[in-house]
C-alpha positions in Angstrom: -5.0 -18.0 34.4 -5.2 -16.3 37.9 -5.7 -12.9 36.1 -8.5 -14.3 34.0 -10.4 -15.7 37.0 -9.9 -12.5 39.1 -10.7 -9.9 36.5 -14.1 -8.5 35.6 -12.7 -7.5 32.2 -9.8 -9.2 30.5 -8.2 -9.1 27.1 -6.4 -12.2 25.7 -4.4 -11.5 22.6 -1.8 -13.3 20.5 -1.0 -14.7 17.1 -1.5 -18.2 15.7 -0.1 -21.2 17.6 0.4 -19.4 21.0 -2.3 -21.3 22.9 -5.3 -18.9 23.0 -7.8 -21.7 22.5 -6.1 -23.9 25.1 -6.1 -21.1 27.7 -9.8 -20.2 27.0 -10.8 -23.9 27.2 -9.1 -24.2 30.6 -10.8 -21.0 31.9 -14.2 -22.2 30.6 -13.8 -25.7 32.2 -13.0 -24.1 35.6 -16.0 -21.7 35.5 -18.4 -24.3 34.1 -17.6 -26.5 37.1 -18.7 -23.6 39.3 -22.1 -23.6 37.5 -21.6 -20.1 36.1 -23.7 -19.1 33.1 -21.4 -18.7 30.2 -22.2 -17.1 26.8 -19.8 -17.3 23.8 -20.0 -15.1 20.7 -18.1 -13.9 17.6 -18.7 -11.3 14.9 -19.3 -13.8 12.0 -21.1 -17.1 11.7 -17.9 -18.9 10.6 -16.0 -17.5 13.6 -18.8 -18.6 15.9 -18.9 -22.1 14.4 -15.1 -22.4 14.9 -15.4 -21.2 18.5 -18.1 -23.8 19.2 -16.1 -26.6 17.7 -13.0 -25.6 19.7 -14.7 -25.3 23.0 -17.5 -27.8 22.8 -20.0 -25.1 23.9 -22.7 -23.2 22.0 -21.4 -20.0 20.3 -23.5 -17.4 18.5 -22.9 -14.5 16.3 -23.1 -11.2 18.2 -26.2 -10.2 16.2 -28.0 -13.5 17.1 -26.9 -13.2 20.7 -28.3 -9.7 20.9 -31.5 -10.8 19.1 -31.4 -8.5 16.1 -34.8 -7.3 15.0 -35.0 -6.6 11.2 -38.2 -4.6 11.7 -36.7 -2.0 14.0 -33.1 -2.6 12.7 -32.0 -2.7 16.3 -31.4 -5.3 19.1 -33.9 -6.6 21.5 -31.2 -7.2 24.1 -29.8 -4.1 25.9 -29.9 -2.3 29.2 -33.6 -3.0 29.6 -33.4 -6.7 28.7 -29.8 -7.7 29.5 -28.1 -11.0 28.5 -28.5 -13.9 31.0 -24.9 -14.7 31.8 -22.1 -14.5 34.4 -19.4 -14.4 31.8 -19.4 -13.3 28.1 -16.5 -14.4 25.9 -16.1 -12.5 22.6 -13.8 -14.2 20.1 -12.2 -12.5 17.0 -12.8 -9.2 18.9 -10.4 -7.3 16.6 -13.3 -7.5 14.0 -15.8 -5.8 16.2 -16.4 -2.1 15.4 -17.4 0.7 17.8 -21.3 0.6 17.3 -21.5 -3.2 17.6 -19.3 -3.2 20.7 -21.4 -0.4 22.3 -24.5 -2.5 21.7 -22.9 -5.6 23.2 -21.6 -3.8 26.3 -25.0 -2.2 26.9 -26.5 -5.7 27.1 -24.1 -7.2 29.6 -25.6 -7.4 33.1 -23.7 -5.3 35.7 -22.6 -8.4 37.7 -21.2 -10.3 34.6 -17.5 -10.5 33.5 -16.3 -9.9 30.0 -13.4 -11.7 28.2 -12.2 -10.3 24.9 -10.2 -12.6 22.7 -8.5 -11.8 19.5 -5.3 -11.1 17.5 -4.7 -7.3 17.8 -2.1 -7.5 15.0 -4.7 -8.5 12.4 -6.6 -5.9 10.3 -8.9 -3.7 12.3 -12.7 -3.9 11.9 -14.3 -3.1 8.6 -16.6 -0.6 10.5 -15.4 2.4 12.4 -12.8 2.3 15.2 -10.2 -0.2 16.4 -11.8 -1.2 19.6 -9.5 -4.1 20.6 -6.3 -2.1 19.8 -7.6 1.0 21.8 -8.7 -1.1 24.8 -5.2 -2.6 24.9 -3.4 0.8 24.3 -5.4 2.5 27.1 -3.6 0.5 29.8 -6.9 0.7 31.7 -7.7 -3.0 31.3 -5.7 -6.1 32.2 -4.2 -7.7 29.1 -2.6 -11.1 28.6 -0.5 -11.2 25.5 0.6 -14.7 24.5 3.8 -14.7 22.6 5.4 -18.1 22.9 4.8 -20.4 19.9 4.3 -23.9 21.1 6.5 -26.7 19.7 3.9 -28.4 17.6 2.9 -25.0 16.0 6.5 -24.0 15.5 6.9 -26.9 13.0 4.4 -25.1 10.7 6.1 -22.7 8.3 2.7 -20.9 8.0 3.0 -20.0 11.6 6.7 -19.2 11.7 6.4 -17.1 8.5 3.4 -15.2 10.0 5.2 -14.4 13.2 8.3 -13.3 11.3 6.3 -10.9 9.2 4.5 -9.6 12.3 7.8 -8.8 13.9 9.0 -6.9 10.9 11.4 -9.6 9.5 11.5 -10.9 5.9 10.7 -14.6 6.3 12.6 -17.5 4.8 11.2 -17.9 1.3 13.4 -20.7 0.2 11.7 -23.8 -1.3 11.9 -27.0 0.9 14.6 -29.5 0.1 13.9 -31.8 -2.9 11.2 -34.3 -2.0 10.4 -32.5 1.3 6.9 -31.2 1.9 5.9 -27.9 3.4 2.8 -26.0 4.3 4.2 -22.7 2.9 5.6 -21.9 -0.5 6.8 -18.7 -2.3 6.5 -18.8 -6.1 8.3 -15.8 -7.8 6.4 -13.9 -10.6 7.7 -10.5 -11.8 4.6 -9.3 -13.8 0.9 -9.4 -13.2 0.5 -11.6 -16.3 3.1 -14.1 -15.0 1.4 -14.1 -11.6 -2.1 -14.7 -13.1 -0.8 -17.6 -15.2 0.9 -19.1 -12.2 -2.1 -18.7 -9.9 -4.3 -20.5 -12.4 -1.8 -23.4 -12.7 -1.4 -23.6 -8.9 -5.1 -23.6 -8.2 -6.2 -25.7 -11.1 -3.4 -28.3 -11.2 -0.6 -28.2 -8.7 -2.5 -28.0 -5.4 -5.1 -30.6 -6.3 -2.4 -33.0 -7.7 0.1 -32.6 -4.8 -2.2 -32.0 -1.8 -5.5 -33.4 -2.9 -7.5 -30.2 -2.2 -10.7 -29.5 -4.1 -9.9 -26.3 -6.1 -13.4 -24.9 -5.7 -14.3 -25.9 -2.1 -11.0 -26.0 -0.3 -8.7 -23.5 -2.1 -9.2 -19.8 -1.7 -7.3 -17.0 -3.5 -6.9 -13.9 -1.3 -6.0 -10.6 -2.9 -4.7 -7.4 -1.3 -7.2 -5.4 -3.4 -10.1 -5.8 -5.8 -8.7 -3.8 -8.7 -5.9 -4.6 -11.2 -4.8 -7.6 -13.2 -4.1 -9.5 -9.9 -7.1 -8.1 -8.1 -10.0 -10.2 -7.0 -12.4 -9.0 -9.7 -10.1 -10.0 -12.6 -9.0 -13.2 -11.0 -12.6 -14.2 -10.3 -13.3 -14.1 -14.1 -10.2 -16.1 -14.9 -10.8 -18.7 -12.2 -14.5 -19.0 -13.0 -13.6 -19.8 -16.6 -11.0 -22.3 -15.5 -13.0 -24.2 -12.8 -16.6 -23.9 -14.1 -16.1 -23.3 -17.9 -19.2 -24.6 -19.7 -22.3 -24.6 -17.4 -25.5 -26.0 -18.9 -27.3 -22.9 -17.8 -26.3 -19.5 -16.6 -27.6 -16.0 -15.9 -25.8 -12.7 -16.2 -26.6 -9.9 -13.8 -24.7 -6.8 -12.4 -21.6 -7.6 -14.5 -21.2 -11.2 -13.3 -22.1 -14.6 -14.7 -23.9 -16.9 -12.2 -24.1 -20.7 -12.9 -24.7 -23.9 -11.0 -21.4 -25.0 -9.3 -20.1 -21.4 -9.0 -18.7 -20.4 -5.6 -20.3 -17.1 -4.5 -20.0 -14.7 -1.6 -22.7 -12.6 0.1 -21.5 -9.0 0.3 -24.2 -7.4 2.5 -26.0 -8.5 5.7 -29.5 -9.9 5.0 -31.2 -10.6 8.3 -34.3 -12.0 6.7 -32.4 -14.6 4.7 -30.0 -15.0 7.6 -26.9 -14.7 5.3 -24.3 -12.1 6.2 -21.4 -10.1 4.6 -18.6 -12.6 3.8 -20.7 -15.8 3.8 -19.6 -18.2 1.0 -21.8 -20.7 -0.7 -22.2 -22.6 -4.0 -25.0 -22.0 -6.6 -27.1 -25.1 -6.6 -29.7 -24.5 -9.3 -31.2 -21.8 -11.6 -34.9 -21.5 -12.0 -35.4 -19.3 -15.1 -39.2 -19.7 -15.0 -39.4 -18.0 -11.6 -36.4 -15.7 -12.2 -34.5 -17.0 -9.2 -31.5 -19.2 -8.2 -30.7 -21.1 -5.1 -27.4 -21.0 -3.2 -26.3 -23.7 -0.7 -24.6 -22.2 2.3 -22.9 -24.4 5.0 -24.7 -24.6 8.3 -23.4 -21.9 10.5 -23.8 -23.8 13.8 -21.2 -26.2 15.1 -22.2 -29.9 15.0 -24.8 -29.2 12.3 -23.8 -31.0 9.1 -24.9 -30.2 5.6 -26.1 -27.0 4.2 -29.2 -24.9 3.7 -30.6 -23.5 0.5 -31.2 -19.7 0.2 -33.3 -18.4 -2.7 -32.3 -15.2 -4.6 -34.4 -13.4 -7.2 -32.7 -11.9 -10.2 -33.0 -8.4 -8.7 -31.2 -9.6 -5.5 -28.1 -10.8 -7.3 -26.3 -7.5 -6.6 -25.7 -9.0 -3.1 -23.7 -11.9 -4.6 -20.3 -11.9 -6.3 -18.1 -14.9 -7.4 -15.8 -16.0 -4.6 -13.1 -18.0 -6.3 -11.0 -15.0 -5.3 -11.8 -12.4 -2.6 -10.0 -9.6 -0.9 -8.1 -10.3 2.4 -10.4 -7.8 4.1 -13.4 -10.0 3.2 -11.6 -13.1 4.6 -11.4 -11.8 8.2 -12.8 -14.4 10.6 -12.5 -17.2 8.1 -10.1 -20.1 7.7 -9.5 -22.2 4.6 -7.6 -25.5 4.0 -5.4 -23.8 1.3 -4.8 -20.2 0.5 -3.1 -18.6 -2.5 -2.0 -14.9 -2.2 -0.8 -12.7 -5.0 1.7 -10.0 -3.9 2.9 -7.5 -6.4 4.2 -3.9 -6.3 1.1 -2.9 -8.3 -0.7 -3.5 -4.9 1.5 -0.8 -3.3 -1.5 1.1 -2.0 -2.5 -1.9 0.2 0.8 -3.4 1.0 0.7 -3.3 4.8 2.2 -5.7 7.3 -1.2 -6.5 9.0 -2.8 -7.2 5.7 -0.3 -9.8 4.6 -0.2 -11.2 8.2 -4.0 -11.5 8.2 -4.0 -13.2 4.8 -1.3 -15.7 5.8 -3.1 -16.7 9.0 -6.3 -17.6 7.1 -4.6 -20.8 5.7 -4.9 -23.9 7.9 -2.9 -26.5 6.0 -1.3 -24.7 3.0 -0.3 -21.1 2.0 1.2 -20.2 -1.3 2.5 -16.6 -2.0 2.8 -15.7 -5.7 4.7 -12.6 -6.7 7.6 -10.4 -6.0 10.0 -10.5 -3.0 10.1 -6.7 -3.3 6.4 -6.4 -2.7 6.6 -8.6 0.4 9.4 -6.5 1.7 7.4 -3.3 1.1 4.5 -4.8 3.1 6.7 -6.0 6.0 8.3 -2.5 6.3 4.9 -0.7 6.3 3.7 -1.4 9.8 1.8 1.9 10.2 -0.8 1.1 7.6 -3.6 3.6 7.4 -3.9 5.2 10.8 -7.3 5.4 12.4 -7.9 8.5 14.5 -9.9 7.5 17.5 -10.4 8.8 21.0 -11.4 5.6 22.8 -7.9 4.8 24.2 -7.7 8.3 25.7 -11.2 8.2 27.1 -10.5 4.8 28.7 -7.2 5.9 30.2 -8.8 9.1 31.5 -6.3 11.4 29.8 
């Protein structure tokens, strides 16, 4: 806490259940009492909404904070028109790539302080660089790494399993005692065919019956990769047929079927529609006369209930894909009530510790792993992943 209040730039990092949100709230309360101007932001709308709900303060996406201008494809806020704040807090900062962080830093007034918050052990940004990891590795910036899992969080097998994997340990995969409930389960399946059949049964029957979750709105299948029998492409077709089998009307475009009730994901930033890569919604209606359909996306601002309709012409449907299943990379910055993750040795190219760790920590109330213990062991051992060659840490340290 003292370090946070005394530092112009500080990094707070740590896994789930270690008290990042509690610490940030305490810092914000102290500084708000001193009448300081505080701005909160995160890379995605969902992460910004979660941040606002956790702090009780307004939080924006980085693009909205910097006032993105679709006409010039740049930001209005910068060195010439800096942000009006004394402290800027950036959550989920492991997701922020080099160009976006450069734009953000250019817009911070010289007298303001910066607080970067995130889990450095998650997957790095989709875009270039690994800013949070490099800032920490440089040793040039004060870092608070929270490691102690608090008692309430330690009772969650999701959290204890995630921390075990992150430390390179094979977690306890045993089923809970008869009649006992848990928030984490491992279901063995030796072949892709077995895994697909089990996933369909778990999503369509077992989870709704046992836990009461809506299989479309509250259960998310997260895959290590898009290709293969247990990849997100193949599973989307199977799950769509299971969960929305006989729609009254539908349209087929770009290799996918779209119908009312389908869960879909936006896969490119669209600043005019204000929908962004990774946003998930539900198809509301199809208007064949006008060659368009409407998708209901949840409100991206905290405290705003309901949803808003976004219209897509047939030619714009290449920006949408079914979202019953998606890759773990696409799930960054999101949380879901229930998560189902296939893990098989056929995913060997993507079996990395930080990938499985990121997928596990997306589940709030339930996580089910389906697949082979061998595949999980391969992922836990592979902590190097795909190395990113960057110079940022060296530049910051002056070496």
